[in-house]
N, C-alpha and C positions, 0 to 999 in steps of 0.2 A: 632369458626374459629380462627386458630393461626394467630398471627401478628408477622411478621419478620422485624427486623431492617436492613435496607440496606443503607450503605454509598454510596453516588454517588459523586465521585470527578469530578469537572467540570460539574456539573449538568445541563442538558439541558431541564429538565421538567419545565413546568409552575406550578404556585401554584395550579391552577385548576386540573392539572394532578396529582399532589402530593396528593391532597384531594381525587381524584377518586381512586388512588392506595391504599390509606389507607383503603378504604372500601373493597378492595380485599385482605387485609391482608399484604400489603407491606408498611412499614413505611419508607419513603425516608428521609435520613439525608443528607442534602447538605454539601459539603466540597469543599475547594479550589482545584485548579488543580495543585498546586505546593507544595504539602506536602512533607516534608523531612521524613527521616526514623523514628525519634522519634515522630514526629507529627502524622505520619501514624499509628504507634503502639497505640498511645493514642486514635485516632479517631476510630479505629477498636475494641476497648476493649469490647464493648457490642454488636457488630454487628454480625448478622448471615451471611451476605453477603455484597459484595461490587461490585458496577459497576465502573470499572476502566476506567476513561476518562480523566486522567490528565497526568502529567509528572512523577508521582511517580513510584517507582520500589518495587515490593514485594520480598524483599530479604529474605535470610534464617533467619536473625535476626527478621524481621517483622513476618514472617510466624510461627516461633517457639514460638512467644510470644503473639499469639492471642488465647483467651479462647474459643470463640464461633464460630469463622469464619468457615463456611462450604463451601462457594462458592466465587470464584473470577470470575465475569462476565466481560469479556473484551468488551469495547464499540467499536466493529469493528472486524477486522480479526487478526491483528498482535500481538497476546498476548505474543510472545517470547521476545519482547522488554520491557515487563512490569513485567513478572513473572519469578521467579526461579522455573521453572516447575518441576524439579526433587524434590526439597524440598517440594513443594506444595503436590505432590503425597505422599511423605513420611509422611507428616503431615495429610493426609487424607482430604485435601482441594481440592474440585473439581474446575477445571478451564474450562470455556466455552467461546465461542466467537460467532460472528454473521456472518457466511459465506454466501456469494452469494448475500446478500441483496443490496450491493452497486456495484455489478458487472457492471451493465449498466452505472452507473455514472462514474466509473473509465475508462471504455472503451471509453466513450464520451470525457472524459478529455484527454485521450491519443491522440485522434484525434486533440484536441485543441493544444496540445504540438507540434504535427507535423506541423500544420499550423504556429504556432508562430516561430518555429525554421527554417522551410524551407523558409517562406516568410519574415523572419527577422523582425517580427512585433514589438518586444520590442525595438530593435535597431532603427528602422525607427521612431517609436513614439518619442523616446528620442531625436534623432538627429533633426527631423523636428521641434519639439517644441523649439529647440535651434537656429532655423533659418538655419539649414543645409539642403538644399533642394537637396537631392541626392538619386536617385533611386537605387535599388538593385535587382539583378536577383534572380529568384527562379525557381524550376522545377514544371511542372504540375504533379499531382498525377495520372492522367488518365493513365491506362494501365501499371503503374510501378509494380515492383515486391516487395511485402511486405513479410518479414520473421517474423514469430511469434514464439517466444520461449516460449512454454507453451500454448497450445490451450485448455484451460480449461474454467472455469466459467467467466473469464474476457476476455481471448483471443478469445473466440467464438463470443461474441457480438461485439468486436472490429473488428474481421474479417468480420462479416456480414456488419457492417457499411462501411468499406473501400472498400469491394468488390462490394457491391450494388451501392454505390455512385460513384465510380471511375473505376469500371471494372478492378481492380488490379489483378495481379496473386498472389495467396497465397501459400507460402511455410510454412510448420510448422515443428517444432521439439518438440516431446512430447513422454513420455513413453507409452501413449495410442494411439491406432489407432482410428482416428476420421472419421469413414466411412460416417456418415451423412454429415459432412462438406466437405468431399472429393467429395460427390455427389452434394450437394447444392451450394457449393462455388468453386467447381473445385480445392479444396485445395490439395496440394501434400505433403506427409510426406517425409522428407529428413533427412540426417545427419546434425549435427550442422555445420560442416565444409562447406557443400554444401550451406546451407542456408546463411551463412555469406558471402560466395564468390559471391553469385548471387543476394542478396536482395539490393534494393535501400533504403529501410527503414527496420530496425530491431527493433522489439518491444518486450520487455521482460515482461512476465506475469507468473512468477514462484513463488512458496513459497520459503522462505529462509530456507535451512537446510544444513547439512554437505556436501551433494552432489552438491548443487547449489552455495555454497559460493565460490566466485572468479571463477565462471564458465567461465566468459569472462575476459581473461587476455591478455597479450602481444601477444601470439600466435594467439588467436582468433581475436583480433582487426586488426592484420596484414593481415588477410584474407579478410577483408571488402573492398569494393570499396572506393576510395578516395572521391567520391561524396556522399557516403552513410550517412544516419542519424541513430543514435542509440537513442531509446526512452526507458526509464526505469520507469514504474509506479509500479514496484514491489519493492524489497528491494535493497537499494544501494549496499549492500555487495555482491550481485551477480556479480558485476563488480569490478575488482581490481582497486582501485583508482589511484595508481601510473601509472599503464599501461594505464589507460584512459587518464590521464593528458598528458603523453608522446605522445599518439596517436593523441590527439587534438592539442597539441603544435607543433607537427611535420607535421600536415596536412595529417595524414594517413587516417582520416575520416573527413567528412565535418562538423559534429556537433553532439551534444548530449543534451538531456533534461532528467532531473531527477525530479520526484515528491517524495521528501523525500531524506534524506542524511544519511551519516555514523554515525553522532551523531544528535540526536533529543532531544531538540532543538539544533540549530546549534552552534557549538563551533569553532570560527575562529582561535583558537590556535592549532588545531590538524593538522597533516600532510596531511590529506585528504582535508582540507580546501584550499589547493593550487589550487584546481580546480576553486575556486571562483575568482582567478586572471585572468582567461580566459575571453575573450570578449563575449558579449551577443550573437553574431552570432555563437559562438562555443559551449558555455555551458549555459544552462538555468536551473534554479533551482526553484522549488516551494515547499512550506512547508508541504508536505504529505497531500494534501488537495483534491486529486482527488475523494475521496469518498463523499465529503462534500456537495452534492446536498441537497436542502431542502427536497425533497422527500425521499432521502436516509437516512437522519437523523431520519425521522419519522419511517422508516422501521427498523432501528437499535434499536431505543427505544422500539418498539413493540416486537422485537425478544428478547431483553434483559429481558424484563418482562416475556415473555412466558417461556424462559429458566429457570429463577429463580423460577417461580411458579411450574414448573415441577420438578426441582431438590429438592427444599425445601420441597415439598410434596411427595417426594420419587416416582415420576413417571418417565417413560423413557424420556430421552432428547438426541436427536441425535447430539447436538452441543458441547458435552463434548470433550475436546482435550487431557485429561490425564487419560483416562480409564485404 
């Protein structure tokens, strides 16, 4: 049996799990989550693969100076923030991710952000602990209109949750026709403009690409109701930061919540960080953690290993992103 050396940045495996994997031919080499370019080049020198779960970026310089690296396995979905995908392909390095395993977790987290923003929970907690006993109004979710931008593997479980719990009206904008959800959830496919004009809550569940970058800008935000909430558990870059700041500052929409930001980890010195100056009832930010359920981490770990064993043993793998 071949044994493959696999670097794991920000390793989540227990020592028992590492021993178990060694018996399957996977030698896990634990590494910190904050490797710089030179440190990463050195760490990868004798590795066949890497499970990328840190803050590192696989640049052209890193990729062109690895002798044995065959696979970059991203620990999650959003590999584009971690890998120079074009150079990886040119170097013959396979990139894979773990789609769908955390869909339910992110959908549930989206619901949590809606509650936090609508009912002003973060602000109420902070004020009440300071002795400010002041009630704040919110709206019931029951029978409201929810617009879902991207009714896919996260958008669908989110739609099921909010429809079944609160009897909401579901509008969706997607390149696909979701006939099953149109029947089971009474969902209606619309244009983006119609969705924005009519939804009380707009929730984004799209991948980031050239077509979706800055999909929501000044024009789109101006279509939304003044009482509407915008929730983004996808990529921050789908919403233009300056347009969002102006819409919130000028009370064009009631509030917004993001899981993840334009720079990760957060850099308070960038122009997008101006959003952080807004009050908690207008803008809520969490650190790209919606996937991070205990059950979800186990599922990601399992898929990472399955992908690696398939690819390294020259078997078909459906989760390769740079074929």
